[in-house]
N, C-alpha and C positions, 0 to 999 in steps of 0.2 A: 215312672216308666217300666220299672222291672216288674211291678205287679201287673200291669197290663200285659206285658209279653209272658208272664207265668199264665195268665188267664187265657191267652191265645194257644199256648201250650196245652193247657188242659182241654180247650175245645178241639183242637186237632187230634188229641189222645182220644178223646170221647168219640169223634167221628171214625178213627181208625178201629177203636175198640168194638163199636157196633157194627162196623162194616157198612156204614150207610154215610156216603160222602155228599149228602145234599145240603142246601143252604139252611134249610129248617131245621136238620139235625145238627148242623154246625152251631146255630144260633141256640139251639137248646143247651148242647155243650157248653157253650160259651156264658149262658145263664147259670148253669149249675156250677162251673168253675167260679163264676163271681161270686156265688152262695158259699162254696167251699171256702175261697179265699177270705171271704167276710167273716166266717167264724173260726178261722185258724188263728191260734194263739202265736203263730211265727211271724204273723204280719202285724205290724204296729197299728194300733186302733185309730191313731190319727192320721192315717195315709189319705192324701187327697183324692186318691183313685176312686174311693168309695163314694165320695160326694160329687166328684166331676163327672163320672159315667152316667149317672141318672140325668144330670143337667145336659149333657151332649146328647142324650136319647130324647130328652123334651124337646131339644132345638131342633134335632134332625125331625122329629114328627110334626113339630109346627112348620117348618119349612116344607115337608111333604103336603101337608094340609093347604097351606098358601099356593104350593104349586099347582095342586089339583084344582082348587077354586079358581085361581087367576087363568089357567089353561081353559077351563069351561067357559070362563066370561069371555075371553080372546077369541075361542072358536065360535062362541054365540055371535060375537061381533062381526066376524068375517063372514058368517053364513047367513046372517039376518039381511034383509033386503034395506033396511034403515039403518044407517049409521047412529049409534048411541054414544059414540066415544067423546069424551071431553078431554082432550090432551093439555097438558099443563106441566110447566117446569116449576119445580119446587124446591126451595131452599130449605134444607133441615139442618138445625143446629145440632151438634153431637154432644151426647154425655159422655160417650167413651173416649178415651185419650191416648190408650195404646195403639200403636202402628197395626199389630196383629189383629186385634179386634176391629179397628177400622177396615182393614183389608177384607176380613171375613164378612162384616156386615155388608160392605159394598157389593162383593161378590153374591151374597145371598139376595139382596136386593135386585141386582142385575139378572140373576138366573131366574127370578119370577116373571113369567110373561106379562108384558104390559107395562113393565118398569124397566128403566136402564139409569145407572149412575152416570152422569155426564163429566162431573168434576169433584175432586175433593180439594178443598181450599188449601193454600200454601202452609196455613197453620194448623191444618187438620182439624179445624173446629166446625166445618159445615159440609155437607154433601149437597150436591145440585143434581136433582133427580127429576128425570122425565117420566110421567106417567100417563096412561092412557085414559083412565077413568078417576077424574077427581071432581066432586060437586064442591067441597070445601077444603082449602089448602091446610088449615089448621087441624082439621081431622084426620087428615093423611098424615100430617106429622105426628100426631098423637098415636096414631095406628103403628108407624114405624118404631117410635118411642118405646110404646107398651109391647110391642110384638117383637120384632127382630133384634133391636138394640138391647132391650132388656135381657132377653134369652142369650145372646151373645156375650153381654157382660157376665151374666151369672154363670155360663159355661167356661169362660176363659179367665176368671179372675181368681 
């Protein structure tokens, strides 16, 4: 956590020194700070921050990609004269067991248009998900496992 705070301070300092307080400049300063901290001899080599940040960025970019694709699909469904939705409730067994990871996974699924988590079982072993577009429930389960669940597990383990 301290390394992340140092990185934020470096990004804010970069924005202040350049006199340009835009999001792009802040992100560039954050990247420069990350590189500076990565090569710094004062920061221990085994710090989890340097492994976790790229994984969090991969999770965020995957979520944004899924958000755009599912938003376009839902918008097309709403605007097309012929309904093509195939709603279904799918039970998804979970591989993640940590409460925080289950919480993040359920929220990422629910934030994606066309899907919503209806229930998490009492023993936290399964999600009950309603989805608008499913041809095969097994393929949908595999997409969740190989998509969101895999990236959440990588980012937060």
